[in-house]
KELUM-598293 format. One line per 3 residues: number of its first residue (from 1); for each residue x negated, y, z negated of C-alpha. Coordinates in steps of 0.05 Angstrom, whole numbers. Each point is the difference from the previous one (the first is absolute). Layout:
<kekes>
NUM) X/Y/Z | ...
</kekes>
This chain:
<kekes>
1) 643/24/93 | 43/64/-10 | -33/69/11
4) -54/33/-55 | -10/68/1 | -72/14/12
7) -31/66/-48 | -59/36/23 | -27/59/8
10) -73/31/-34 | -17/1/-79 | 25/58/-40
13) 64/6/40 | 48/-17/-52 | 19/-72/25
16) 0/-33/-71 | 44/55/-36 | 43/-4/58
19) 8/-73/-6 | 9/5/-85 | 55/39/13
22) 24/-49/50 | -10/-60/-47 | 32/45/-56
25) 60/8/35 | 7/-65/22 | -34/-45/-37
28) 17/-68/23 | 9/20/83 | -79/-7/17
31) -62/-34/-18 | -66/10/18 | -38/-69/23
34) -60/-18/-32 | -64/11/23 | -57/-62/1
37) -64/32/-19 | -76/-29/-13 | -11/56/-60
40) -7/-20/-67 | 68/8/-37 | 7/70/-55
43) 13/-9/-57 | 71/-14/-16 | 9/-25/79
46) 37/-55/12 | -12/-52/57 | 64/-8/47
49) 27/71/-40 | -47/46/12 | -39/-19/62
52) -16/-85/21 | -73/-5/-23 | -41/-50/50
55) -68/-10/17 | -40/23/54 | 7/-61/39
58) 68/-13/-18 | 15/70/32 | -37/-23/69
61) 29/-64/4 | 70/35/-5 | -30/52/51
64) -17/-51/54 | 68/-43/-15 | 36/75/18
67) 31/0/-69 | -1/77/4 | 48/48/22
70) -66/51/-16 | -75/0/-39 | -46/51/-7
73) -73/-2/-35 | -17/57/-49 | -53/1/-52
76) -31/-76/18 | 72/-16/-15 | 64/-27/40
79) 64/11/-8 | 66/-11/43 | 64/-19/8
82) 27/-62/21 | 67/-16/37 | 23/-51/-48
85) -2/64/-61 | 44/38/48 | 44/-53/9
88) 9/-5/-74 | 21/52/-9 | 57/1/64
91) 20/-70/-23 | 12/20/-73 | 57/61/38
94) -44/53/-16 | -21/61/55 | -80/-17/3
97) -41/62/-3 | -80/-1/29 | -35/67/-21
100) -61/-8/47 | -53/32/42 | -11/16/71
103) -37/-68/17 | 48/-41/-40 | 69/31/46
106) -39/-23/58 | -11/-63/-24 | 72/-4/-17
109) 22/20/64 | -36/-58/30 | 38/-46/-40
112) 66/-9/48 | 37/-40/-55 | 0/49/-47
115) 58/51/13 | -32/64/-31 | 25/67/8
118) -58/52/-11 | 14/72/-35 | -66/48/-18
121) 0/44/-47 | -53/63/19 | -18/54/-47
124) 32/73/23 | -91/5/33 | -59/-20/-21
127) -20/63/-39 | 58/-15/-49 | -20/-73/4
130) -70/35/-28 | 32/24/-42 | 40/-47/-24
133) -58/-49/-10 | -45/49/-42 | 52/14/-50
136) 2/-68/-10 | -72/8/-32 | -18/-72/18
139) -36/9/65 | -80/13/0 | -9/47/73
142) -22/-61/24 | 67/-38/-1 | 30/59/13
145) -31/7/73 | 0/-73/9 | 83/9/-23
148) 8/60/46 | -29/-41/55 | 46/-51/1
151) 63/38/-6 | -26/44/55 | 4/-73/43
154) 62/-21/-32 | 30/60/15 | -22/-6/80
157) 22/-71/6 | 71/20/-34 | -4/53/62
160) 0/-61/50 | 73/-16/-21 | -19/-62/-36
163) 52/4/-60 | 78/7/1 | -6/61/-34
166) -47/56/-29 | 20/27/-65 | -35/64/-29
169) -13/16/-68 | 11/63/-6 | 54/-3/-51
172) 4/-59/-31 | 79/-7/-17 | 14/13/81
175) -62/-61/14 | 39/-42/-45 | 76/12/25
178) -30/-15/71 | -41/-63/-22 | 68/-20/-27
181) 36/11/60 | -53/-31/41 | 1/-63/-48
184) 70/-13/3 | 19/19/69 | 27/-68/48
</kekes>
């Protein structure tokens, strides 16, 4: 299997914005693996496109059969990335990008058959991240506190050298240029 790009970083650091720019500039170069989940489809979501929707029993069997690169449980539902879903993207000739959290990064690192490069997108500071998250207007005080706690843990993990590169997103164009350089380096 060729290399995948594992992108991680706290919520609110601009990962989605950077990926949208990348996909717009290079429309046929990249792909996301389709994640599996036990949650019910939302309106308009298609099985096999937005998610692979599976039963809890089916998901647990996939865990036991070691089908996942990484998986987690949130709010009573399971979510995960299968080896097959990443392989499908790579077999199509595209670069597979995995946008996952710190636990996911640790899980991918534990899979010797997935040769990946790791990129961490960091905020200029935790205070800056707090302002950005508050600016979204979607966070309660409790969810903001949880996100900032998770961000602090992710920033500490990034300091351990777990990633091949850390990009501080303090300037979108500069961060985007660094992202492209990282992805297209040989």
